[in-house]
N, C-alpha and C positions, 0 to 999 in steps of 0.2 A: 584580515579577518580569521585567518587561519592560526593568528597568533593567540586569540582570545581564549580565555579557560573554557572548556565545552560545559553547555549547561546539563546535559545528559551523555555519559559515557559508559559504554560496555568495555569491561577487560577480561579478557581470556574466559568469557560465559559459554558454559556449556550445560545442556539441559536432557536428562533422561529421565524416559518414561518406562520403569523396568529396564528390560534389556534393549529397549528401542533408545537410540541415541537420536534425538531430536535435534539438537545443537552440540556444534564442536569447536570449542576455541575461538569464541565470535569477538571480535575487538572492533568497535565503530564507536564515532562520538559524534554530537551536532552542536554546532556554536549560535551564538546570537546572529541574526541576520544571515543564517544560512537554511538553504533546503538541501537536506540529505537524502538523496533517491536510496532506497533498499530495494533491489530489483532481483527476480528470480522467477521461474516457471511455478506451476502447481507442484506442491510437496518439496519446496527448496528450504523449508522452514522460516518463513518470513512471519507467518500468524505468531508461532511459537515465540519468536523472537518479541514482536511488538506486545504479547501478552505478559512477556517477563518484563518489558518495560512498563507497562500498566499496572502491575501488580496482580496479574491474575496467578501467574506462575514463579515461582521462586528459582533462582539458578541453582542448579546441582553442584556446578563448581565456578569459580569465579566471581567477580562481583560488579554491581553497577554504582556510580557515582552522580551524584547531583550537584553541582556547582564544585567539583573537585573533593566533595566530601562522599566517602561509602556509604549507601543506604540499604536497607533490607525493607521491602514492603509486604507489609503482610496482607495487603486487601487494594483492590483497586481505589478506594476513598482515600487511603495513606497516600498514593502515588498522586491523585488528584489534587490532594492537599497541598502537596510540594509543588504543584505546578505542571504536572505532567498529566495532559489530557489527551485522550485517545477516541476518535471516531471511527467506530467500526463500521463494517459493511451495510449492517443493519440500520446504523444511525440511531439506534435507542429513540426512536419518534414514535408516537401513536397516532395513526392516519386519522380517527374520528374525533381528535381532540384539536383544539385552536393552535395557530401558529403561536400565539402567546402563551399558551398553557405550557405546551410542547418546550418552548424556550426557558419557562422558569421551573419545569417540572422538578419538584423536591427542594426548591429554593424560593418559593413563592414569597413576593412582598406582601406585608399585611398591615393594616390598619384598626386603630381600635386598640382595647385594653380588657383583658380577661376575657370573661367568656362572650364580648362584642367584637373580639379579634376576628378579622375578615379580609380575604383575598383583597389586594388593592388593584382591581381590574384596570381601572384606568391608568395609573402608572406603569403596571406591567404591559398596556396596549402600545403606550407612546414609548418605552425604551423598547420594544421589540421592533416597531417600525423606524425608530432611530438606529439601531445596529444594523438591521438589513440594509436600510438605505446607504449607509457607511459603504457596503461592500457592493452598492449598485442595484439592490433590488428592491423596487417600490412595492410594498405591501400595501394594497389599498385598504384592506381590511385584516387587522390582525387577528379577527375572529374567526376567519375563514379555516375549517379544516385543513391540515397539512395534506391530507388524502387527495386534495384538490391543486396542490402546487406540483410544479414540473419537477421530474429528479433532480436537477441542477440545483433548483431553489431550495429543495429538502436538503440535499447536502451542505449549500452555504447556511443554510439555519443553523444544522448543527455544528459547523465551524464556528459561525459566528457566537453561537451561545458558550463554546468552551473559550473562546477569546475573551469574552466579556466577563467572565467567572475567574478570569486571573490565570489563564493558561501561560506559561512561558514556553513551553515545549509542547507543539502540537503534533501528535502522531496520527496520519491520515492513512487507514487501511481501504487500498483500493478504491480511493473516492471517485474515479472517472471511469471504473469497471462496464457500469450499466448504463452509462450516459452516450447520448449522440453527440456529433461534433461541436455545436453551438451550446449544449449544456456543459460538456467538457470543459470549453474555454472558458465559460462562466466561471468552474470551479479554479481552473489554473490560476486566472485572473486574480481570483482572491489569496491563492497560495502565495502570490508574488507579493501581495499587498500585506498579508501576516509577516514576510519575511522584512519588508520594509518597515514595519511598526517595531521591529526589534527580537521577535520569536524566532525561536530554532524550530524549524519543520523537517519532520521524519515522513518522507512522500513514498508509501509502499504500494508497488505496482509491476506489473510485468510487460506494461506498454512503455516500451522506450521512446517513442514518438509524444508520449505525453511527457514522460522525466526530462527529456534531455532541455526541452525551452525553459523549464524552471528551475533545474537542479545546477546545485553548485559542488557536488560531491556525490559520488555514486559507489554504492557496497553490492557487490554480487553476490548472491548465494546459491549454493547447488547440494541439494542434499545434505543439509543442515551444518554446511562447511561453506566458509568465506574464500571467496575466489580474488579477494582483494578490494582495496578503496582506491577509487582514480578521481581526480578532481577533474572540471570540464575542458582544462587547457592540457590536460595528459592524454585523453582519450575522446575518440569521434563517435558520432551515433552510430555508425556502421559496425566500429569495433565493438561496442555494448551489444549489439544486436548479435553480433557473431559469437561472443563470449557466452551472451545468454542461449543462443541456440546451440551450443556445445562444438563450434568451431569444426574439430577434425571428425566428428561423427557426422554431421552435415555434408562436410566435404566428401567422405567415405561414400555417404548414401547418394550423393549426387555422381560421381562416378559409376557406382553401381547401375543407377538408372541410365545413364548415359549409355554404359556397356549392352544392357538390356535392350534399350532402343536399337542400337546399332545392329545389334545381332540379329532382331526382328525385321531389319530392313536389308540384311546383306544376303544377295543370292547365293554366293556360296556356302553361307551356312545353312541357308534352307536345302540347298541341294546337299549335303554332307548330312542332314538330318532325314532328308528322304532315302538316302543310301544305307543309312544304318537300319531304317525302319524294314527296307527291303532286304537286308541282310538276315535281321532277325526272322522275318517271316519265312524265308527259304530255311533257317536252320530248322523252325518249327515243324516244317513240312516233312525233312529229312529224318526227324524224331517219330512221327506218325507213321 
């Protein structure tokens, strides 16, 4: 798999907003049939990087490549036309509209000619039900409002829509962050199916427990800088968590907490503090 040409690649990508450095010298790539997990805490630069991939931002330095060729996306539409589909956290779904209307939003199938052109509801409902069934979701009524669906079903609807319209790279922004265990499992199952179908998937998350089961490679970001890329056979789940948590900082904090707890329970330390307090009181009496 690693020998294949990347579907999407970032080479030495940096992004600045005025004097603020949001990204610095980022290198990463996603290949066909690969789930590449982008990990990092809040403020690590994950959102800026995926918006750069999606055409929302343009790199200040470096370049993006699609199928080995340099590209410059002037808008999200250009990225989408190239096959780069991004599913953001808000999903771009309208709760009061039906599943079918949300699935085909802006790309509605029509029948008739001229002034008699109209939305082909029957075809749209059939395709929506079929595509959702393929990922294991039985939509009994495609006309039901999206707001009545579970969080996992809505996430899968947004992903299925991107895949149906020709995505070859699927970028998922924190798809499991607001979901329960069963709903998160539903989304992770579909991520695995998208990989099996030949797509490249970039899975953005701060939850290592969700990323590790489906991920093939892992890039860690910290304050806009890459801490490196590792394949699953090079790193363990615990090592990823340690790198994300800041390893040394967490070890120092743990040592401080242990020392504080020991001091609180140490009778000698308590006696020493009492003696110091008495000495200070005596000194103050002498002054007065």
